N, C-alpha and C positions, 0 to 999 in steps of 0.2 A: 631229427624226429623227436628227441628229448626236449629240445627247445620249443618245438611246436606244441608238445603236450603241456609244457609248463605255461606257455602263453594261453592255451585253451583253458587251463585250470584257473588262471588269473581272471579271465573273462567270466568264467562261471561264478567265481567269488563275487565279482562286481555285480553281476546280475542278481545274485542272492541278496546283497546289501541294498540294491535299488528296490527290490521287491519288499524287503523288510521295512525300509524307510517309508515307502508308499503305503504299506499296511498300517504302520504307526501313525502316519499323517491322517489317514482316513478315520482311524479309531479316535484320534484326538479331536478331529472336526466334529464327529457325531456325538462325542461326549460333551463338547462345549456348546453346540448348536441349540439344544433345548433351553439351556439356561439363558443364552443370548436372546433367543426368540421371546422367552418369558420376560427378560429385562426390557426389551423393546416394547412388548405389549403393555407391560406395567407403566412404562414411561409415557407411551401414547395415551394410556388411560388417565394417567395423572394430569397430563397436559390438557386432555379433553375436559376434565373436571375443572381445571383452572379456567379454561376457555369459557365453559358454561357459566362458571361463577362470575367471570368478568362480564359476560353477555347479560347475565341476570342483573348485575349491579348497574350496568349501563341502561338496561331496560327500565329498572326501577327509577333511576335518575331522570330518564326521559319521560316516564309516566308522571313523576312528580312535577317536572317542568311543564308538561302539557296541562296538568290540572291547575297549576298556578296561573297559566296564561289562558285558561279556558274562557274566562269572562271576556278577555280582550278579543279572542277569536270569535266568540259568539257576537260580540258587538260589531266587529269589523264585517262579519258575514251577514249582518242584519240588513235587509233591504226595506224600502218603503212599502208599507201595507196600509192603505187608507181605508180601513173598514169603517162603516158608518158609526160604530160604537167605540172606535179606538181612543177617542179623546174625551170620554166621559169624565175621567179625572185628568184635568189638564196638567197636573204635575207628574203623571205617568208612574203609577205605583209599581208597575211591572219593572220599570227602570230603577226606581228607588230601592227595590229589593235586591238589586245586583250588588255584587261585592267588587267594587272597582279596584283596578290596579294602577299604580302610578309608575309611569315610565320616566327614565332620566331624559334630560334635554338632549344628550348625545344620541340616545336611541331614537328619539323622535326625529331628530335632524337626519339621521341615517335612513329612517323609514321614508321620510319626505324626499330625500335625495334619490333613493332607489326607485321611487315612483315618479321622479321628474317633476315634483311639486315645487314650483318656483313662482314667486309673486310677480316678477317681471313678465313671465310667460302667461300667467293668469290675466294680467292687464291687457296683453296683446290679443289673446285668444278669447277672452271673456268666458273662459271655462276653467273650473277647478277639476283637475283630472284624478283627484283622490278623495274618497269619502273620509270623514274624520269622526271616529267614535271614541276619541280619547276621553277618558272619564275624569282625569285630574290634570292640573297644571304641573309641570315639572318643578321641583324644589329649586333647581339651579337658576330659574328665571331671575330671582332676586339678587343673584350673585354675578350676573352677566354685566361686565363693566361697560361694554360698548352699547350705547343707547340704541343705535340702529339695528344691531344684531338682536337685541332684546325685543325691540318693537316688531321686527320681522317675524321672529319666532312666535310671539304672542298673536299677531295677526293670522299667521298660518294655522295656528291651533283653533282660534275662535271663528274664523271665516266660514269654513264648511259647516260648523254647527249652526250658525246664524242662517246660512243659505238653506240648509235642509229644513229648518223649522219654518222659514218663509215659504218654502215650496209646499209644505203641508197646508199652510193658510191659502196659498194661491190655488191649490187643488180644491179646497173647500169653497173658496170664493167662486170659482168657475162653476162648481156644482150648484151653488146657491142661485146664480144667475140663470142656469139652465132650468131650475125649478120655477123661478120667477117668470120665465118666458113660456111655461107650459100653460095650457088651458085648464088641465085637470091635474091635481096633485095626487100621486099614488100613495098607497099606505106606507111603502118603503120611504118615500120622500118625506112624508109627515113624521115618521119615526126619526129620520135623520135630522130634520129641523128641530124636533124636540130636544135632541142631544145638543145641538148647537146653541139653542136658546139658553140652555143650562150652562154650557161651557162659557158663553160670553155674557152671562148675567143679564139676559134680556127678558123683561117681564111682558106679560100680555101678548106674547107671540108677535111682537112688533118687528115685522120684516124690514122696514126702513132703518130701524136702529141696528138690527143685526148686520145689514149691509154696510153700515158705517163702521161698525166695530170689527167686523171680520175683514181685516186687511193687514198687509205686511208692514213691517218696520224697516225703513231703508237700511241697508247693510252698513253704509258709512256712519249713520247715526248710532247704530247698535255697537259697532266697534269703538267709536269715540267714547261712548258712555262706559263701556267695559274698561277701556284704557284709563279713563279718568277715575272710575270708582276703585280700580285695583292697583293703580300705579303700574300699568302694563303688566299685570299679573303677579306683582310682588307683595301685595297686602296680606295681612294675616287672615282676613276674611276669605280671600280668594284661595290661599294655600290650604287653610284648615277646613273651610266650609264650601269650597266651589262656588262662592258668591261672586259672580262677575259684575253684578249691577248694584250692589250695596243696598238691597231692599230691606226695609225694616219690618220687624214683626213684634207683636206684643203678646201673642199667645202661642205661636209656633216654636219649633226648634230653631235656636239661633245662637250666635256668639255675642257675648256682651262686650261692648267697646271698653277699652282700658280706661279712658277718661270720659266718663259720661256724667252729665249733670244729675244731681241728686233727685231732682223732681221728674226725671225722665226714666221710664222703665223699659224702653225699647231695646231690642237686640237686632243684630244683622242676621237675616234669615240665612240658614245654611242648607246645602243640598248634598245628596249622596253623589251625584254626578253633574258634570258641567252642563249637559243638555237640559237638565231639569231647571237650571238657573236661567238659561236662555228662554225656555218656554214660560217660566213664571214672569220674566221681564216682559215678554210680549203680551201676556195676559194682563199684566198690570197697566200697560199703556193703552190696551184695547178695552179696558173695562172700568178703571177707576175714575171717579168723578173729577179728580184733579186734572185729568188730561182730556176733558171733553172738547176744549178748544183745539187741542192738537188733532183730535180725530175729525173735527169739522173742517179744519184746514186741509187735512189729508184728503177728505172726500171732495173738497172743492178742486184740489189738484187733479184728482182722478177724473172729475167731470170735464176738466179743461183739456188736458193732453195725456192723461193716463200715466204720466211719469211723476214720481215722487221726488221732491226737492228737499233734501235733508237740511240744507242751510236755511231754508225758510221754516220748516217744521220745528227746528230746534228752538225757535223763538217762543214756542208754546210749551216748553218744558221747564219754565222758570220755577214751577212748584215741585220739581223733582228733588231739589236740594235747598237747604236752608239759605244758601247764598243767592238764590233767585236769579236775577238777570246776569249777575257775574258768572254764574254757573253756565248759562247758555253761551256766553262769550268765550269761555274756556273751551267748550265743545266745538265751537266754530273754528277756533285756532287749531285744535287737534285734527279736525277734518281737513282743513286747508293745508297745514304744514306736512301732513302725511299723505296727501292726495287720496283720501279715502273714498271720495266719490267715484274713483275709477272702479271700485268694486260693486257699485250699485246695480249694474246690469250684468253681473257675472252669474252664470248658472253652473250647476254641477253635473258632470257626466253620469247618467243613470247606471251605466255599466261599470262604473269604477268605484262603487261604494265599498268595495272590498280591497283592503291593502294587501298586496301580494308579498310573499316572503316575510310574513310577520314573525314566524317562529322558525 
């Protein structure tokens, strides 16, 4: 009985200590919990501030990058819009006012690669599947050692620009013939003709002269001249002034040649963007008196088979350069050696004037 009582007392003591420890544990937990919760809350709050700060910094960087590339995006998203008054100023002051961005050669190559823009494919399909609103040539062009790589990149840059400007002329030419075939000319048609007479420098509303002047420049010829005048995009005039065709100016904005004769005051005309250079070149061949024979030969070709032959037309550009006939022979070699006539019947897909994944 005594042993039993002793055992019962031990058990009672154990229960007491268990209860005591449990009570102490509960008190300890509730004393620590508020400070722990406060610590966690503060830590989460601090992390949220850091997160918000990081997000804000990222958003700021993204916003700056978007602003920097806005002009490129706007250019790429631009689609043809042939309003009757679009070309009152043939140099396109709306484009001249833009702030052009210069992309690197590697970036341009990547954009072309992503869009499947390949010259061999273009020659087979006779379609350019990407619009090109690049505003400047890449600086790296002059440093590319491989002549073939340099030529291909240059052609890929200028080809869509030339085609797009030709398409505008083709559209105008089609509209002109529609007007000529009408019995009565509407007020809108007359207004359109007035704009075109001014654009092509035609006096006395001479429709026959307008028909001769309003025509395309063969793609192969334009590429050859751009290649010759810029050294496939390497010249100072092309790099600094977007001058693809070496046109001279005596009164306009231009770049003075380094070695120019004392009695000559000309400069090489410069442009804000490449497209303006292409447009000015077309206007030059279509309006200047030096190229009257060129335009007559082109009209004859149109009347015969509706197909323009650049290798014949080039013979009438001997006044384009001081070297005369030698200059035209050089152009023929460029056209033949680089198979440029393969691009004469190439068109551009109207739904692909926007480069995807630009930014």
